ROKOLNU-920997 format. One record per residue: residue in one letter; x negated, y negated, z negated of N, C-alpha, C in turn; residue number from 1. Coordinates in steps of 0.001 Angstrom, whole numbers, plus 500000, padded with zeros to 6 digits. Layout:
A | X | Y | Z | X | Y | Z | X | Y | Z | NUM
...
This chain:
M | 531254 | 099752 | 306556 | 531101 | 098923 | 307741 | 532287 | 097967 | 307846 | 1
I | 532030 | 096788 | 308314 | 533073 | 095772 | 308456 | 533842 | 096023 | 309750 | 2
D | 535144 | 095823 | 309678 | 536017 | 096028 | 310823 | 535720 | 095013 | 311929 | 3
K | 535685 | 095476 | 313165 | 535402 | 094608 | 314314 | 536449 | 093516 | 314463 | 4
E | 537695 | 093857 | 314205 | 538779 | 092874 | 314352 | 538640 | 091748 | 313334 | 5
Y | 538124 | 092063 | 312162 | 537894 | 091046 | 311133 | 536865 | 090029 | 311619 | 6
I | 535780 | 090489 | 312211 | 534743 | 089595 | 312733 | 535286 | 088786 | 313907 | 7
K | 536052 | 089420 | 314781 | 536665 | 088693 | 315906 | 537579 | 087576 | 315397 | 8
E | 538318 | 087861 | 314330 | 539221 | 086863 | 313759 | 538425 | 085682 | 313201 | 9
I | 537313 | 085956 | 312564 | 536469 | 084883 | 312035 | 535925 | 084030 | 313176 | 10
I | 535418 | 084672 | 314223 | 534880 | 083939 | 315370 | 535975 | 083095 | 316013 | 11
S | 537152 | 083666 | 316172 | 538272 | 082927 | 316760 | 538660 | 081724 | 315908 | 12
R | 538670 | 081918 | 314596 | 539021 | 080828 | 313680 | 538010 | 079686 | 313779 | 13
I | 536719 | 080019 | 313842 | 535676 | 078996 | 313930 | 535751 | 078265 | 315269 | 14
T | 535889 | 079016 | 316370 | 535926 | 078375 | 317692 | 537181 | 077539 | 317874 | 15
K | 538313 | 077987 | 317312 | 539546 | 077198 | 317416 | 539389 | 075880 | 316662 | 16
K | 538792 | 075951 | 315467 | 538581 | 074735 | 314674 | 537697 | 073752 | 315434 | 17
K | 536657 | 074256 | 316087 | 535766 | 073384 | 316855 | 536468 | 072824 | 318087 | 18
A | 537231 | 073654 | 318771 | 537946 | 073197 | 319964 | 538973 | 072131 | 319597 | 19
D | 539683 | 072335 | 318490 | 540676 | 071355 | 318049 | 540026 | 070033 | 317653 | 20
G | 538774 | 070089 | 317183 | 538060 | 068880 | 316792 | 537195 | 068312 | 317899 | 21
N | 537337 | 068867 | 319115 | 536548 | 068438 | 320277 | 535046 | 068499 | 320010 | 22
I | 534617 | 069560 | 319335 | 533203 | 069779 | 319065 | 532642 | 070696 | 320137 | 23
V | 531541 | 070268 | 320744 | 530930 | 071035 | 321833 | 529559 | 071490 | 321373 | 24
P | 529169 | 072718 | 321609 | 529940 | 073808 | 322201 | 530883 | 074427 | 321175 | 25
A | 532002 | 074874 | 321645 | 533014 | 075477 | 320768 | 532705 | 076961 | 320604 | 26
T | 531571 | 077230 | 319985 | 531156 | 078606 | 319724 | 530843 | 078758 | 318238 | 27
A | 530801 | 080009 | 317786 | 530508 | 080288 | 316376 | 529063 | 080741 | 316240 | 28
S | 528304 | 080052 | 315423 | 526909 | 080448 | 315192 | 526859 | 081580 | 314175 | 29
M | 525736 | 082281 | 314150 | 525555 | 083372 | 313196 | 525686 | 082856 | 311764 | 30
Q | 525143 | 081678 | 311507 | 525211 | 081099 | 310165 | 526659 | 080838 | 309755 | 31
E | 527463 | 080324 | 310662 | 528872 | 080054 | 310356 | 529630 | 081349 | 310089 | 32
I | 529350 | 082382 | 310867 | 530014 | 083677 | 310682 | 529627 | 084268 | 309330 | 33
M | 528340 | 084245 | 309005 | 527873 | 084802 | 307737 | 528446 | 084031 | 306551 | 34
T | 528567 | 082726 | 306678 | 529155 | 081912 | 305615 | 530616 | 082284 | 305401 | 35
A | 531355 | 082475 | 306495 | 532772 | 082843 | 306398 | 532932 | 084221 | 305753 | 36
V | 532088 | 085174 | 306126 | 532147 | 086515 | 305537 | 531839 | 086441 | 304044 | 37
R | 530809 | 085666 | 303676 | 530450 | 085508 | 302261 | 531603 | 084891 | 301475 | 38
D | 532220 | 083847 | 302025 | 533336 | 083187 | 301342 | 534502 | 084150 | 301138 | 39
D | 534813 | 084951 | 302166 | 535890 | 085935 | 302048 | 535554 | 087001 | 301004 | 40
A | 534287 | 087443 | 300971 | 533870 | 088450 | 299990 | 533981 | 087892 | 298574 | 41
L | 533551 | 086650 | 298367 | 533645 | 086029 | 297042 | 535096 | 085891 | 296591 | 42
E | 535957 | 085477 | 297510 | 537381 | 085334 | 297182 | 537971 | 086687 | 296791 | 43
C | 537624 | 087726 | 297535 | 538123 | 089074 | 297244 | 537618 | 089554 | 295890 | 44
M | 536339 | 089317 | 295606 | 535774 | 089750 | 294329 | 536389 | 088990 | 293159 | 45
R | 536676 | 087724 | 293327 | 537342 | 086951 | 292266 | 538729 | 087507 | 291987 | 46
T | 539450 | 087841 | 293059 | 540786 | 088424 | 292907 | 540699 | 089765 | 292185 | 47
M | 539744 | 090597 | 292587 | 539575 | 091906 | 291953 | 539208 | 091753 | 290480 | 48
C | 538408 | 090768 | 290153 | 538026 | 090514 | 288759 | 539236 | 090062 | 287955 | 49
N | 540026 | 089162 | 288505 | 541217 | 088666 | 287811 | 542249 | 089761 | 287597 | 50
E | 542289 | 090737 | 288505 | 543236 | 091849 | 288397 | 542626 | 093035 | 287655 | 51
S | 541467 | 092838 | 287053 | 540758 | 093851 | 286271 | 540439 | 095114 | 287068 | 52
E | 540126 | 094956 | 288336 | 539695 | 096086 | 289148 | 538186 | 096265 | 289071 | 53
I | 537467 | 095161 | 288795 | 536021 | 095213 | 288617 | 535654 | 094399 | 287379 | 54
A | 534515 | 094746 | 286799 | 533994 | 093999 | 285651 | 532748 | 093246 | 286095 | 55
V | 532567 | 092063 | 285548 | 531430 | 091213 | 285891 | 530513 | 091126 | 284676 | 56
N | 529221 | 091292 | 284921 | 528223 | 091171 | 283862 | 527157 | 090194 | 284312 | 57
R | 526850 | 089248 | 283454 | 525757 | 088316 | 283754 | 524452 | 088958 | 283310 | 58
T | 523493 | 088957 | 284221 | 522171 | 089477 | 283906 | 521214 | 088307 | 283769 | 59
L | 519973 | 088607 | 283512 | 518985 | 087554 | 283333 | 518844 | 086686 | 284581 | 60
N | 518829 | 087304 | 285758 | 518595 | 086566 | 287001 | 519771 | 086560 | 287969 | 61
S | 520858 | 087235 | 287642 | 521924 | 087377 | 288625 | 523230 | 087739 | 287932 | 62
V | 524110 | 088342 | 288715 | 525393 | 088845 | 288226 | 525541 | 090255 | 288758 | 63
S | 526062 | 091171 | 287935 | 526289 | 092535 | 288397 | 527766 | 092882 | 288239 | 64
F | 528198 | 093901 | 288973 | 529607 | 094281 | 288994 | 529741 | 095779 | 288759 | 65
K | 530889 | 096160 | 288183 | 531168 | 097571 | 287933 | 532638 | 097819 | 288192 | 66
C | 532946 | 098902 | 288910 | 534347 | 099279 | 289147 | 534940 | 099825 | 287861 | 67
L | 536186 | 099445 | 287580 | 536855 | 099933 | 286368 | 537791 | 101071 | 286703 | 68
């Protein structure tokens, strides 16, 4: 399960960016939150791959991962 504080931080980051840019309403949509979570997950997985914590395998239709 994802930590509640992590989601709150994402929402705060999105709303602050909108407020600073005078974008109304300064709220975070579900799509924006999901995009931020996906981006953070991809960044984490890239780091883990570079540090040889996980292995990446290309499959016919996708990519699979394995813990080392």
